[in-house]
Biotite code that builds the C-alpha atoms (Angstrom):
import biotite.structure as struc

atoms = struc.array([
    struc.Atom([-12.496, 11.472, -11.314], chain_id="A", res_id=1, res_name="MET", atom_name="CA", element="C"),
    struc.Atom([-9.736, 10.288, -8.930], chain_id="A", res_id=2, res_name="LEU", atom_name="CA", element="C"),
    struc.Atom([-10.438, 13.079, -6.450], chain_id="A", res_id=3, res_name="ASN", atom_name="CA", element="C"),
    struc.Atom([-13.493, 11.285, -5.081], chain_id="A", res_id=4, res_name="ASN", atom_name="CA", element="C"),
    struc.Atom([-11.925, 7.913, -4.248], chain_id="A", res_id=5, res_name="ILE", atom_name="CA", element="C"),
    struc.Atom([-9.323, 8.666, -1.589], chain_id="A", res_id=6, res_name="PHE", atom_name="CA", element="C"),
    struc.Atom([-9.524, 11.246, 1.189], chain_id="A", res_id=7, res_name="HIS", atom_name="CA", element="C"),
    struc.Atom([-5.839, 11.745, 1.900], chain_id="A", res_id=8, res_name="PHE", atom_name="CA", element="C"),
    struc.Atom([-4.026, 13.500, 4.658], chain_id="A", res_id=9, res_name="GLU", atom_name="CA", element="C"),
    struc.Atom([-0.257, 13.306, 4.784], chain_id="A", res_id=10, res_name="ASN", atom_name="CA", element="C"),
    struc.Atom([0.717, 13.737, 8.430], chain_id="A", res_id=11, res_name="THR", atom_name="CA", element="C"),
    struc.Atom([3.920, 11.727, 7.989], chain_id="A", res_id=12, res_name="TYR", atom_name="CA", element="C"),
    struc.Atom([5.185, 14.689, 5.988], chain_id="A", res_id=13, res_name="MET", atom_name="CA", element="C"),
    struc.Atom([5.199, 16.688, 9.252], chain_id="A", res_id=14, res_name="ASN", atom_name="CA", element="C"),
    struc.Atom([8.024, 14.484, 10.543], chain_id="A", res_id=15, res_name="LEU", atom_name="CA", element="C"),
    struc.Atom([11.665, 15.462, 9.977], chain_id="A", res_id=16, res_name="PRO", atom_name="CA", element="C"),
    struc.Atom([13.047, 14.491, 6.554], chain_id="A", res_id=17, res_name="SER", atom_name="CA", element="C"),
    struc.Atom([15.152, 11.700, 8.119], chain_id="A", res_id=18, res_name="GLU", atom_name="CA", element="C"),
    struc.Atom([11.916, 9.706, 8.511], chain_id="A", res_id=19, res_name="PHE", atom_name="CA", element="C"),
    struc.Atom([11.028, 9.485, 4.819], chain_id="A", res_id=20, res_name="HIS", atom_name="CA", element="C"),
    struc.Atom([12.276, 9.769, 1.255], chain_id="A", res_id=21, res_name="SER", atom_name="CA", element="C"),
    struc.Atom([10.339, 10.902, -1.790], chain_id="A", res_id=22, res_name="TYR", atom_name="CA", element="C"),
    struc.Atom([9.974, 8.112, -4.341], chain_id="A", res_id=23, res_name="VAL", atom_name="CA", element="C"),
    struc.Atom([8.049, 7.242, -7.480], chain_id="A", res_id=24, res_name="LYS", atom_name="CA", element="C"),
    struc.Atom([6.610, 3.831, -8.313], chain_id="A", res_id=25, res_name="PRO", atom_name="CA", element="C"),
    struc.Atom([8.041, 1.910, -11.246], chain_id="A", res_id=26, res_name="LYS", atom_name="CA", element="C"),
    struc.Atom([5.736, 1.997, -14.276], chain_id="A", res_id=27, res_name="LYS", atom_name="CA", element="C"),
    struc.Atom([3.982, -1.273, -15.071], chain_id="A", res_id=28, res_name="VAL", atom_name="CA", element="C"),
    struc.Atom([3.204, -2.413, -18.614], chain_id="A", res_id=29, res_name="ILE", atom_name="CA", element="C"),
    struc.Atom([-0.355, -3.752, -19.050], chain_id="A", res_id=30, res_name="SER", atom_name="CA", element="C"),
    struc.Atom([-1.300, -4.212, -15.360], chain_id="A", res_id=31, res_name="PRO", atom_name="CA", element="C"),
    struc.Atom([-4.243, -6.492, -14.615], chain_id="A", res_id=32, res_name="LYS", atom_name="CA", element="C"),
    struc.Atom([-6.197, -7.028, -11.414], chain_id="A", res_id=33, res_name="LEU", atom_name="CA", element="C"),
    struc.Atom([-5.559, -10.436, -9.874], chain_id="A", res_id=34, res_name="ALA", atom_name="CA", element="C"),
    struc.Atom([-7.946, -10.005, -6.928], chain_id="A", res_id=35, res_name="ILE", atom_name="CA", element="C"),
    struc.Atom([-10.156, -7.074, -6.062], chain_id="A", res_id=36, res_name="PHE", atom_name="CA", element="C"),
    struc.Atom([-11.452, -6.958, -2.498], chain_id="A", res_id=37, res_name="ASN", atom_name="CA", element="C"),
    struc.Atom([-14.953, -5.468, -2.911], chain_id="A", res_id=38, res_name="ASP", atom_name="CA", element="C"),
    struc.Atom([-15.802, -5.884, 0.776], chain_id="A", res_id=39, res_name="ASP", atom_name="CA", element="C"),
    struc.Atom([-12.795, -3.875, 1.877], chain_id="A", res_id=40, res_name="LEU", atom_name="CA", element="C"),
    struc.Atom([-13.534, -1.182, -0.704], chain_id="A", res_id=41, res_name="CYS", atom_name="CA", element="C"),
    struc.Atom([-17.042, -0.827, 0.705], chain_id="A", res_id=42, res_name="LYS", atom_name="CA", element="C"),
    struc.Atom([-15.746, -0.758, 4.276], chain_id="A", res_id=43, res_name="GLU", atom_name="CA", element="C"),
    struc.Atom([-13.289, 2.029, 3.401], chain_id="A", res_id=44, res_name="LEU", atom_name="CA", element="C"),
    struc.Atom([-15.875, 3.891, 1.313], chain_id="A", res_id=45, res_name="ASP", atom_name="CA", element="C"),
    struc.Atom([-13.874, 3.577, -1.922], chain_id="A", res_id=46, res_name="PHE", atom_name="CA", element="C"),
    struc.Atom([-16.044, 4.097, -4.980], chain_id="A", res_id=47, res_name="ASP", atom_name="CA", element="C"),
    struc.Atom([-14.382, 2.806, -8.126], chain_id="A", res_id=48, res_name="PHE", atom_name="CA", element="C"),
    struc.Atom([-17.682, 2.609, -10.057], chain_id="A", res_id=49, res_name="SER", atom_name="CA", element="C"),
    struc.Atom([-16.720, 5.416, -12.454], chain_id="A", res_id=50, res_name="SER", atom_name="CA", element="C"),
    struc.Atom([-13.479, 3.635, -13.448], chain_id="A", res_id=51, res_name="LEU", atom_name="CA", element="C"),
    struc.Atom([-12.948, 0.790, -15.883], chain_id="A", res_id=52, res_name="SER", atom_name="CA", element="C"),
    struc.Atom([-11.016, -2.296, -14.699], chain_id="A", res_id=53, res_name="PRO", atom_name="CA", element="C"),
    struc.Atom([-8.068, -1.010, -16.768], chain_id="A", res_id=54, res_name="GLU", atom_name="CA", element="C"),
    struc.Atom([-8.210, 2.401, -15.049], chain_id="A", res_id=55, res_name="ASP", atom_name="CA", element="C"),
    struc.Atom([-8.378, 0.721, -11.628], chain_id="A", res_id=56, res_name="ILE", atom_name="CA", element="C"),
    struc.Atom([-5.344, -1.411, -12.497], chain_id="A", res_id=57, res_name="SER", atom_name="CA", element="C"),
    struc.Atom([-3.333, 1.641, -13.540], chain_id="A", res_id=58, res_name="HIS", atom_name="CA", element="C"),
    struc.Atom([-4.388, 3.491, -10.387], chain_id="A", res_id=59, res_name="LEU", atom_name="CA", element="C"),
    struc.Atom([-3.581, 0.676, -7.964], chain_id="A", res_id=60, res_name="LEU", atom_name="CA", element="C"),
    struc.Atom([-0.226, -0.219, -9.518], chain_id="A", res_id=61, res_name="CYS", atom_name="CA", element="C"),
    struc.Atom([1.106, 3.340, -9.481], chain_id="A", res_id=62, res_name="GLY", atom_name="CA", element="C"),
    struc.Atom([0.910, 4.197, -13.172], chain_id="A", res_id=63, res_name="ASN", atom_name="CA", element="C"),
    struc.Atom([-1.708, 6.816, -12.276], chain_id="A", res_id=64, res_name="THR", atom_name="CA", element="C"),
    struc.Atom([-1.112, 8.782, -9.086], chain_id="A", res_id=65, res_name="ILE", atom_name="CA", element="C"),
    struc.Atom([-4.225, 9.938, -7.202], chain_id="A", res_id=66, res_name="PRO", atom_name="CA", element="C"),
    struc.Atom([-4.609, 13.604, -6.325], chain_id="A", res_id=67, res_name="ASP", atom_name="CA", element="C"),
    struc.Atom([-3.677, 14.471, -2.758], chain_id="A", res_id=68, res_name="GLY", atom_name="CA", element="C"),
    struc.Atom([-1.124, 11.683, -2.426], chain_id="A", res_id=69, res_name="SER", atom_name="CA", element="C"),
    struc.Atom([2.411, 12.233, -1.215], chain_id="A", res_id=70, res_name="SER", atom_name="CA", element="C"),
    struc.Atom([4.660, 9.426, -2.399], chain_id="A", res_id=71, res_name="LEU", atom_name="CA", element="C"),
    struc.Atom([7.201, 8.504, 0.259], chain_id="A", res_id=72, res_name="ILE", atom_name="CA", element="C"),
    struc.Atom([9.078, 5.490, 1.542], chain_id="A", res_id=73, res_name="ALA", atom_name="CA", element="C"),
    struc.Atom([9.223, 5.484, 5.315], chain_id="A", res_id=74, res_name="GLN", atom_name="CA", element="C"),
    struc.Atom([12.481, 5.163, 7.195], chain_id="A", res_id=75, res_name="ALA", atom_name="CA", element="C"),
    struc.Atom([12.946, 3.553, 10.572], chain_id="A", res_id=76, res_name="TYR", atom_name="CA", element="C"),
    struc.Atom([15.840, 2.355, 12.657], chain_id="A", res_id=77, res_name="ALA", atom_name="CA", element="C"),
    struc.Atom([16.543, -0.884, 14.418], chain_id="A", res_id=78, res_name="GLY", atom_name="CA", element="C"),
    struc.Atom([19.003, -3.616, 15.194], chain_id="A", res_id=79, res_name="HIS", atom_name="CA", element="C"),
    struc.Atom([19.941, -6.022, 12.456], chain_id="A", res_id=80, res_name="GLN", atom_name="CA", element="C"),
    struc.Atom([22.685, -8.628, 12.636], chain_id="A", res_id=81, res_name="PHE", atom_name="CA", element="C"),
    struc.Atom([23.766, -7.219, 15.993], chain_id="A", res_id=82, res_name="GLY", atom_name="CA", element="C"),
    struc.Atom([24.221, -3.634, 14.818], chain_id="A", res_id=83, res_name="HIS", atom_name="CA", element="C"),
    struc.Atom([22.067, -0.539, 15.004], chain_id="A", res_id=84, res_name="PHE", atom_name="CA", element="C"),
    struc.Atom([21.141, 0.450, 11.460], chain_id="A", res_id=85, res_name="THR", atom_name="CA", element="C"),
    struc.Atom([18.890, 2.728, 9.463], chain_id="A", res_id=86, res_name="MET", atom_name="CA", element="C"),
    struc.Atom([16.190, 0.669, 7.786], chain_id="A", res_id=87, res_name="LEU", atom_name="CA", element="C"),
    struc.Atom([13.066, 1.483, 5.834], chain_id="A", res_id=88, res_name="GLY", atom_name="CA", element="C"),
    struc.Atom([10.401, 0.330, 3.441], chain_id="A", res_id=89, res_name="ASP", atom_name="CA", element="C"),
    struc.Atom([12.338, -1.483, 0.739], chain_id="A", res_id=90, res_name="GLY", atom_name="CA", element="C"),
    struc.Atom([9.354, -2.040, -1.528], chain_id="A", res_id=91, res_name="ARG", atom_name="CA", element="C"),
    struc.Atom([6.465, -0.062, -0.059], chain_id="A", res_id=92, res_name="ALA", atom_name="CA", element="C"),
    struc.Atom([5.489, 3.428, -1.134], chain_id="A", res_id=93, res_name="ILE", atom_name="CA", element="C"),
    struc.Atom([3.045, 5.322, 1.057], chain_id="A", res_id=94, res_name="LEU", atom_name="CA", element="C"),
    struc.Atom([0.485, 7.413, -0.824], chain_id="A", res_id=95, res_name="LEU", atom_name="CA", element="C"),
    struc.Atom([-1.111, 8.905, 2.262], chain_id="A", res_id=96, res_name="GLY", atom_name="CA", element="C"),
    struc.Atom([-3.556, 8.300, 5.070], chain_id="A", res_id=97, res_name="GLU", atom_name="CA", element="C"),
    struc.Atom([-7.108, 7.707, 3.887], chain_id="A", res_id=98, res_name="HIS", atom_name="CA", element="C"),
    struc.Atom([-9.317, 9.434, 6.455], chain_id="A", res_id=99, res_name="VAL", atom_name="CA", element="C"),
    struc.Atom([-12.725, 7.917, 7.113], chain_id="A", res_id=100, res_name="LEU", atom_name="CA", element="C"),
    struc.Atom([-14.496, 9.616, 10.006], chain_id="A", res_id=101, res_name="GLY", atom_name="CA", element="C"),
    struc.Atom([-12.155, 9.456, 12.973], chain_id="A", res_id=102, res_name="ASP", atom_name="CA", element="C"),
    struc.Atom([-10.080, 6.570, 11.546], chain_id="A", res_id=103, res_name="LYS", atom_name="CA", element="C"),
    struc.Atom([-6.978, 6.605, 9.367], chain_id="A", res_id=104, res_name="ARG", atom_name="CA", element="C"),
    struc.Atom([-5.799, 3.913, 6.976], chain_id="A", res_id=105, res_name="PHE", atom_name="CA", element="C"),
    struc.Atom([-2.356, 4.003, 5.377], chain_id="A", res_id=106, res_name="ASP", atom_name="CA", element="C"),
    struc.Atom([-2.600, 3.396, 1.637], chain_id="A", res_id=107, res_name="ILE", atom_name="CA", element="C"),
    struc.Atom([0.548, 1.908, 0.120], chain_id="A", res_id=108, res_name="GLN", atom_name="CA", element="C"),
    struc.Atom([1.842, 0.505, -3.117], chain_id="A", res_id=109, res_name="PHE", atom_name="CA", element="C"),
    struc.Atom([3.775, -2.629, -2.206], chain_id="A", res_id=110, res_name="LYS", atom_name="CA", element="C"),
    struc.Atom([6.166, -4.194, -4.664], chain_id="A", res_id=111, res_name="GLY", atom_name="CA", element="C"),
    struc.Atom([6.113, -1.122, -6.888], chain_id="A", res_id=112, res_name="SER", atom_name="CA", element="C"),
    struc.Atom([9.831, -0.574, -7.305], chain_id="A", res_id=113, res_name="GLY", atom_name="CA", element="C"),
    struc.Atom([12.957, 0.304, -5.399], chain_id="A", res_id=114, res_name="PRO", atom_name="CA", element="C"),
    struc.Atom([13.220, 2.833, -2.601], chain_id="A", res_id=115, res_name="THR", atom_name="CA", element="C"),
    struc.Atom([16.352, 4.212, -0.931], chain_id="A", res_id=116, res_name="PRO", atom_name="CA", element="C"),
    struc.Atom([15.920, 1.385, 1.613], chain_id="A", res_id=117, res_name="TYR", atom_name="CA", element="C"),
    struc.Atom([15.793, -1.518, -0.889], chain_id="A", res_id=118, res_name="SER", atom_name="CA", element="C"),
    struc.Atom([19.410, -2.486, -0.166], chain_id="A", res_id=119, res_name="ARG", atom_name="CA", element="C"),
    struc.Atom([20.209, -3.282, -3.827], chain_id="A", res_id=120, res_name="SER", atom_name="CA", element="C"),
    struc.Atom([16.903, -5.122, -4.326], chain_id="A", res_id=121, res_name="GLY", atom_name="CA", element="C"),
    struc.Atom([14.540, -4.241, -7.157], chain_id="A", res_id=122, res_name="ASP", atom_name="CA", element="C"),
    struc.Atom([11.638, -3.424, -4.810], chain_id="A", res_id=123, res_name="GLY", atom_name="CA", element="C"),
    struc.Atom([9.255, -5.609, -6.799], chain_id="A", res_id=124, res_name="LEU", atom_name="CA", element="C"),
    struc.Atom([7.011, -8.424, -5.568], chain_id="A", res_id=125, res_name="ALA", atom_name="CA", element="C"),
    struc.Atom([6.147, -11.694, -7.304], chain_id="A", res_id=126, res_name="ALA", atom_name="CA", element="C"),
    struc.Atom([2.484, -12.654, -7.567], chain_id="A", res_id=127, res_name="ILE", atom_name="CA", element="C"),
    struc.Atom([2.892, -16.039, -5.807], chain_id="A", res_id=128, res_name="GLY", atom_name="CA", element="C"),
    struc.Atom([4.163, -14.772, -2.450], chain_id="A", res_id=129, res_name="PRO", atom_name="CA", element="C"),
    struc.Atom([1.737, -11.834, -2.569], chain_id="A", res_id=130, res_name="MET", atom_name="CA", element="C"),
    struc.Atom([-1.179, -14.186, -3.198], chain_id="A", res_id=131, res_name="MET", atom_name="CA", element="C"),
    struc.Atom([-0.049, -16.298, -0.238], chain_id="A", res_id=132, res_name="ARG", atom_name="CA", element="C"),
    struc.Atom([0.122, -13.193, 1.992], chain_id="A", res_id=133, res_name="GLU", atom_name="CA", element="C"),
    struc.Atom([-3.365, -12.205, 0.876], chain_id="A", res_id=134, res_name="TYR", atom_name="CA", element="C"),
    struc.Atom([-4.877, -15.638, 1.556], chain_id="A", res_id=135, res_name="ILE", atom_name="CA", element="C"),
    struc.Atom([-3.209, -15.925, 4.960], chain_id="A", res_id=136, res_name="ILE", atom_name="CA", element="C"),
    struc.Atom([-4.207, -12.384, 5.939], chain_id="A", res_id=137, res_name="SER", atom_name="CA", element="C"),
    struc.Atom([-7.818, -13.095, 4.973], chain_id="A", res_id=138, res_name="GLU", atom_name="CA", element="C"),
    struc.Atom([-7.804, -16.199, 7.167], chain_id="A", res_id=139, res_name="ALA", atom_name="CA", element="C"),
    struc.Atom([-6.142, -14.349, 10.045], chain_id="A", res_id=140, res_name="LEU", atom_name="CA", element="C"),
    struc.Atom([-8.581, -11.457, 9.828], chain_id="A", res_id=141, res_name="VAL", atom_name="CA", element="C"),
    struc.Atom([-11.534, -13.831, 10.096], chain_id="A", res_id=142, res_name="CYS", atom_name="CA", element="C"),
    struc.Atom([-9.964, -15.540, 13.107], chain_id="A", res_id=143, res_name="TRP", atom_name="CA", element="C"),
    struc.Atom([-8.861, -12.302, 14.789], chain_id="A", res_id=144, res_name="MET", atom_name="CA", element="C"),
    struc.Atom([-12.275, -10.679, 14.330], chain_id="A", res_id=145, res_name="LEU", atom_name="CA", element="C"),
    struc.Atom([-13.769, -13.491, 16.376], chain_id="A", res_id=146, res_name="ARG", atom_name="CA", element="C"),
    struc.Atom([-11.399, -12.415, 19.151], chain_id="A", res_id=147, res_name="LEU", atom_name="CA", element="C"),
    struc.Atom([-12.333, -8.763, 18.529], chain_id="A", res_id=148, res_name="ILE", atom_name="CA", element="C"),
    struc.Atom([-8.812, -7.717, 17.524], chain_id="A", res_id=149, res_name="ILE", atom_name="CA", element="C"),
    struc.Atom([-9.271, -5.422, 14.500], chain_id="A", res_id=150, res_name="PRO", atom_name="CA", element="C"),
    struc.Atom([-5.644, -4.415, 13.803], chain_id="A", res_id=151, res_name="PHE", atom_name="CA", element="C"),
    struc.Atom([-5.144, -6.679, 10.781], chain_id="A", res_id=152, res_name="LEU", atom_name="CA", element="C"),
    struc.Atom([-7.601, -4.726, 8.647], chain_id="A", res_id=153, res_name="LYS", atom_name="CA", element="C"),
    struc.Atom([-4.772, -2.438, 7.556], chain_id="A", res_id=154, res_name="LEU", atom_name="CA", element="C"),
    struc.Atom([-2.752, -5.424, 6.366], chain_id="A", res_id=155, res_name="PHE", atom_name="CA", element="C"),
    struc.Atom([-5.708, -6.437, 4.267], chain_id="A", res_id=156, res_name="LEU", atom_name="CA", element="C"),
    struc.Atom([-5.772, -3.013, 2.644], chain_id="A", res_id=157, res_name="LEU", atom_name="CA", element="C"),
    struc.Atom([-2.137, -3.341, 1.711], chain_id="A", res_id=158, res_name="ILE", atom_name="CA", element="C"),
    struc.Atom([-2.902, -6.644, 0.046], chain_id="A", res_id=159, res_name="GLN", atom_name="CA", element="C"),
    struc.Atom([-5.487, -4.993, -2.194], chain_id="A", res_id=160, res_name="LEU", atom_name="CA", element="C"),
    struc.Atom([-2.745, -2.731, -3.510], chain_id="A", res_id=161, res_name="ILE", atom_name="CA", element="C"),
    struc.Atom([-0.169, -5.527, -3.680], chain_id="A", res_id=162, res_name="VAL", atom_name="CA", element="C"),
    struc.Atom([-2.191, -7.765, -5.920], chain_id="A", res_id=163, res_name="LEU", atom_name="CA", element="C"),
    struc.Atom([-2.891, -4.930, -8.311], chain_id="A", res_id=164, res_name="SER", atom_name="CA", element="C"),
    struc.Atom([0.781, -4.150, -8.874], chain_id="A", res_id=165, res_name="VAL", atom_name="CA", element="C"),
    struc.Atom([1.622, -7.397, -10.648], chain_id="A", res_id=166, res_name="ASN", atom_name="CA", element="C"),
    struc.Atom([0.633, -8.025, -14.223], chain_id="A", res_id=167, res_name="SER", atom_name="CA", element="C"),
])
């Protein structure tokens, strides 16, 4: 049932272990969809028609893990407060790269619990700020598409997952 929705490859797993950590999303009690982006699902060839809204909620919040996924938080390095430091995704968990033709789209749970890079945070995300990110990203995508700059489509995908995490 879940095998037909995502077409995952996990090329990040080919990187040295310093670039990622294995993690599991925090279980959510009674998740409910806040917003479901049908247009993006069609664009990415996601077919959720065989799933109930409850099943979709459990899938997109991390209670149900799709086959072929490889749950990792990505690490990266950079300068913060004047010092070089190891950073990473503090509340994003990568499931894998959804492959559609010759394009790849990273599929993430955002706000689904702590990762080794959360820096004592809980790794969760409140619905208000996530809704604001979604609305702003939708507006930016419309504006950027007029300029023929398609890079924000990935951000929109992340928002689909974000809004499903919160109950």
